[in-house]
C-alpha positions as CSV (number, residue, x, y, z in Angstrom):
1,X,-48.0,-72.8,-67.3
2,X,-45.9,-70.9,-69.7
3,X,-48.3,-68.0,-69.6
4,X,-48.3,-67.9,-65.8
5,X,-44.5,-67.7,-65.8
6,X,-44.5,-64.8,-68.2
7,X,-47.0,-63.0,-66.1
8,X,-44.9,-63.4,-63.0
9,X,-41.9,-62.1,-64.8
10,X,-43.8,-59.1,-66.0
11,X,-45.1,-58.3,-62.5
12,X,-41.6,-58.5,-61.1
13,X,-40.2,-56.2,-63.8
14,X,-43.0,-53.7,-63.1
15,X,-42.3,-53.8,-59.3
16,X,-38.6,-53.1,-59.8
17,X,-39.3,-50.2,-62.2
18,X,-41.7,-48.6,-59.7
19,X,-39.1,-49.0,-56.8
20,X,-36.4,-47.4,-58.9
21,X,-38.7,-44.5,-59.7
22,X,-39.5,-43.9,-56.1
23,X,-35.9,-43.9,-55.1
24,X,-35.0,-41.3,-57.8
25,X,-38.0,-39.2,-56.7
26,X,-36.8,-39.3,-53.1
27,X,-33.2,-38.4,-54.0
28,X,-34.3,-35.5,-56.3
29,X,-36.6,-34.2,-53.5
30,X,-33.9,-34.2,-50.9
31,X,-31.4,-32.4,-53.2
32,X,-34.0,-29.7,-53.9
33,X,-34.7,-29.3,-50.2
34,X,-31.1,-28.9,-49.4
35,X,-30.6,-26.4,-52.2
36,X,-33.5,-24.3,-50.9
37,X,-32.1,-24.3,-47.3
38,X,-28.6,-23.3,-48.6
39,X,-30.2,-20.5,-50.6
40,X,-32.0,-19.1,-47.5
41,X,-28.8,-19.3,-45.4
42,X,-26.7,-17.4,-48.0
43,X,-29.4,-14.7,-48.2
44,X,-29.4,-14.3,-44.4
45,X,-25.6,-14.1,-44.2
46,X,-25.6,-11.5,-47.1
47,X,-28.2,-9.4,-45.3
48,X,-26.2,-9.4,-42.1
49,X,-22.9,-8.4,-43.8
50,X,-24.7,-5.6,-45.6
51,X,-26.2,-4.3,-42.3
52,X,-22.7,-4.3,-40.7
53,X,-21.2,-2.3,-43.6
54,X,-24.0,0.3,-43.4
55,X,-23.5,0.6,-39.6
56,X,-19.7,1.0,-40.0
57,X,-20.2,3.7,-42.6
58,X,-22.6,5.6,-40.4
59,X,-20.2,5.6,-37.4
60,X,-17.4,6.8,-39.6
61,X,-19.5,9.6,-41.1
62,X,-20.7,10.6,-37.6
63,X,-17.0,10.8,-36.4
64,X,-16.0,12.9,-39.4
65,X,-18.9,15.2,-38.8
66,X,-18.0,15.8,-35.2
67,X,-14.4,16.5,-36.1
68,X,-15.5,18.9,-38.7
69,X,-17.7,20.7,-36.2
70,X,-14.9,21.1,-33.7
71,X,-12.6,22.4,-36.5
72,X,-15.3,24.9,-37.5
73,X,-15.6,26.1,-33.9
74,X,-11.8,26.6,-33.6
75,X,-11.7,28.4,-36.9
76,X,-14.6,30.7,-35.8
77,X,-12.8,31.6,-32.5
78,X,-9.7,32.5,-34.4
79,X,-11.7,34.7,-36.8
80,X,-13.4,36.5,-33.9
81,X,-10.0,37.2,-32.2
82,X,-8.5,38.5,-35.4
83,X,-11.5,40.7,-36.0
84,X,-11.3,42.1,-32.5
85,X,-7.6,42.9,-33.0
86,X,-8.2,44.5,-36.4
87,X,-10.4,47.2,-34.8
88,X,-7.5,48.3,-32.5
89,X,-4.8,50.6,-33.4
90,X,-1.1,50.1,-32.9
91,X,-0.9,52.6,-30.0
92,X,-3.6,50.7,-28.2
93,X,-1.7,47.5,-28.5
94,X,1.4,49.1,-27.2
95,X,-0.5,50.7,-24.3
96,X,-1.9,47.3,-23.4
97,X,1.6,45.8,-23.3
98,X,2.8,48.6,-21.1
99,X,-0.1,48.2,-18.7
100,X,0.6,44.5,-18.3
101,X,4.3,45.3,-17.6
102,X,3.4,47.9,-14.9
103,X,1.0,45.6,-13.2
104,X,3.6,42.8,-13.1
105,X,6.2,45.3,-11.6
106,X,3.7,46.5,-9.0
107,X,3.0,43.0,-8.0
108,X,6.7,42.3,-7.6
109,X,7.2,45.4,-5.5
110,X,4.3,44.4,-3.3
111,X,5.8,41.0,-2.8
112,X,9.2,42.5,-1.9
113,X,7.7,44.9,0.6
114,X,5.7,42.0,2.2
115,X,8.8,39.7,2.4
116,X,11.2,42.2,3.9
117,X,9.9,42.0,7.5
118,X,9.8,38.2,7.2
119,X,13.5,38.3,6.3
120,X,14.2,40.4,9.3
121,X,12.4,38.0,11.5
122,X,14.3,35.1,10.0
123,X,17.6,36.8,10.8
124,X,16.6,37.1,14.4
125,X,15.4,33.6,14.5
126,X,18.6,32.4,13.0
127,X,20.6,34.2,15.7
128,X,18.5,32.7,18.4
129,X,18.8,29.2,16.8
130,X,22.6,29.7,16.6
131,X,22.6,30.5,20.3
132,X,20.5,27.4,21.1
133,X,22.8,25.3,18.9
134,X,25.9,26.5,20.8
135,X,24.2,25.8,24.1
136,X,23.2,22.3,23.0
137,X,26.7,21.7,21.7
138,X,28.2,22.7,25.0
139,X,25.8,20.4,26.8
140,X,26.6,17.5,24.6
141,X,30.4,18.1,25.0
142,X,29.9,18.2,28.8
143,X,27.9,15.0,28.7
144,X,30.4,13.3,26.5
145,X,33.3,14.3,28.8
146,X,31.4,13.0,31.8
147,X,30.7,9.7,30.0
148,X,34.3,9.4,29.0
149,X,35.4,9.9,32.5
150,X,33.0,7.3,33.7
151,X,34.1,4.8,31.1
152,X,37.8,5.4,32.0
153,X,37.0,4.8,35.6
154,X,35.3,1.5,34.7
155,X,38.1,0.6,32.4
156,X,40.7,1.0,35.1
157,X,41.9,-2.5,36.0
158,X,40.9,-3.8,39.3
159,X,43.8,-5.5,41.2
160,X,43.6,-9.2,41.2
161,X,42.5,-10.9,44.4
162,X,43.2,-14.6,44.3
163,X,41.2,-16.9,46.6
164,X,41.9,-20.4,47.9
165,X,40.9,-22.9,45.3
166,X,40.1,-25.5,48.0
167,X,39.2,-25.1,51.7
168,X,41.8,-26.9,53.8
169,X,45.2,-26.6,55.5
170,X,48.5,-26.3,53.7
171,X,50.3,-29.6,54.3
172,X,53.4,-28.8,52.2
173,X,54.6,-25.3,51.8
174,X,56.2,-23.5,48.8
175,X,59.9,-24.3,48.6
176,X,61.6,-23.0,45.5
177,X,64.9,-22.0,47.1
178,X,65.1,-24.8,49.6
179,X,64.6,-28.5,49.8
180,X,61.8,-30.5,51.3
181,X,61.6,-34.2,51.9
182,X,59.4,-36.3,49.6
183,X,57.8,-39.5,51.0
184,X,57.2,-40.8,47.6
185,X,60.6,-40.2,46.1
186,X,62.4,-40.7,49.4
187,X,64.7,-37.7,48.8
188,X,65.0,-34.0,49.3
189,X,63.5,-32.0,46.4
190,X,62.2,-28.5,45.6
191,X,58.5,-27.7,45.7
192,X,57.2,-24.9,43.4
193,X,53.7,-24.8,44.8
194,X,51.6,-25.6,47.9
195,X,49.7,-28.8,48.7
196,X,46.3,-28.0,50.2
197,X,44.9,-31.0,52.1
198,X,41.3,-32.0,51.2
199,X,39.3,-35.2,50.8
200,X,39.2,-37.0,47.5
201,X,36.6,-35.8,45.0
202,X,36.5,-32.4,46.8
203,X,35.4,-29.6,44.3
204,X,38.3,-27.4,43.1
205,X,37.4,-23.8,42.1
206,X,39.2,-21.2,40.0
207,X,41.2,-18.8,42.2
208,X,40.5,-15.8,39.9
209,X,38.8,-15.2,36.6
210,X,40.7,-16.1,33.5
211,X,40.9,-18.4,30.4
212,X,41.7,-22.1,30.4
213,X,44.8,-22.4,28.2
214,X,45.7,-26.1,28.8
215,X,44.4,-29.4,30.3
216,X,47.1,-32.0,30.4
217,X,48.3,-35.1,32.1
218,X,51.6,-34.1,33.7
219,X,53.9,-37.1,34.4
220,X,54.9,-35.7,37.8
221,X,51.7,-34.1,39.1
222,X,49.0,-35.9,37.2
223,X,45.9,-34.3,35.6
224,X,46.5,-30.5,35.5
225,X,44.5,-27.5,34.5
226,X,46.3,-24.2,33.6
227,X,44.4,-20.9,33.7
228,X,45.8,-17.6,32.3
229,X,44.9,-14.4,34.1
230,X,45.6,-10.7,33.5
231,X,48.8,-8.9,34.6
232,X,50.9,-11.9,33.4
233,X,49.5,-14.3,36.1
234,X,49.0,-18.0,35.6
235,X,47.6,-20.6,38.0
236,X,48.0,-24.4,37.9
237,X,45.8,-27.0,39.6
238,X,47.3,-30.5,39.7
239,X,46.7,-34.0,41.2
240,X,43.1,-33.8,40.0
241,X,40.7,-36.7,39.6
242,X,38.9,-35.2,36.6
243,X,38.9,-32.1,34.5
244,X,35.6,-32.5,32.6
245,X,34.0,-29.3,34.0
246,X,35.9,-27.0,31.7
247,X,37.4,-27.0,28.2
248,X,40.5,-25.4,26.6
249,X,39.7,-21.8,25.5
250,X,36.8,-21.4,28.0
251,X,36.6,-18.2,30.1
252,X,36.0,-19.0,33.7
253,X,34.9,-16.7,36.6
254,X,36.3,-16.5,40.1
255,X,35.0,-19.4,42.2
256,X,33.8,-21.5,39.2
257,X,34.1,-25.3,39.5
258,X,36.9,-26.6,37.3
259,X,37.6,-30.1,38.7
260,X,37.9,-32.5,41.7
261,X,40.8,-33.7,43.9
262,X,42.3,-37.1,43.1
263,X,45.6,-39.0,43.4
264,X,47.0,-38.9,39.9
265,X,50.3,-37.2,40.8
266,X,53.1,-39.8,40.6
267,X,55.6,-37.7,42.6
268,X,53.2,-37.2,45.5
269,X,51.1,-40.4,45.4
270,X,52.1,-41.5,49.0
271,X,51.0,-38.1,50.4
272,X,47.5,-37.6,51.8
273,X,44.8,-36.5,49.2
274,X,45.5,-32.9,48.3
275,X,45.5,-30.2,45.6
276,X,48.9,-29.2,44.2
277,X,48.5,-25.5,43.5
278,X,51.1,-23.3,41.7
279,X,51.2,-19.6,40.8
280,X,53.4,-18.0,38.1
281,X,53.9,-14.3,37.1
282,X,55.5,-13.7,33.7
283,X,56.8,-17.3,33.7
284,X,58.4,-17.2,37.2
285,X,57.1,-19.2,40.1
286,X,55.7,-17.3,43.1
287,X,54.6,-18.3,46.6
288,X,50.8,-18.7,46.3
289,X,50.2,-17.7,49.9
290,X,51.7,-14.3,49.1
291,X,48.9,-13.4,46.7
292,X,45.9,-15.2,48.2
293,X,43.6,-12.8,50.0
């Protein structure tokens, strides 16, 4: 039994030794293989770098050679020119310079002779152009004067022609300097406008073109629209039902709707429906019938 155990121990020791040897062999083999591969890679890289260096040197040498050839050609050309000039005498060089000067002067004279008739032509043309310019200027001045005359005619103010703001008969006349009887107030009073009879909600129109300067609720004559005209004229439309058709500052044309007839005038509320219409010139009341055409 003891001998068997010893044998087993020996067998195990031998197996372990063989396993360790195999591992060491594998490790050494891999290290050698990697070293060989690294060697080949370094050799290839070295060869490529050497080839690049040789190619760069060749390109530099070629460029230097071409530059040297160009310099040689320039040097040879200068030598040939110098040799050609050496063979000439001083007199010949002077004659050549004189010849060049004479040829240049001849060319200038030819140019002058050729340009003189052109200059004469240009003078004639300039005179003709001046005549044309004067004619055109005269025409433009005439046209401008005619245009100015036309504009002045247009700018001349047309006389105002006031129209009736409402169709109907005058039921109460203008009475600034006399008294008329008021059914509402039950007394005799002045009347600074005219009352034009018309049904309630009848459309009221502007008597002449102008600008709306005020829309107010007068305590005597109710809702009132005031329009300013040229030449110092002013018209007032009172006893209106509404004044929503226009606004303050609006420019109105002759015959444009500005409101409707109502019964908002406290001083004339017992009278039949009508428009209370007034006309002022430079702040003074005038008879509207005297300017209505």
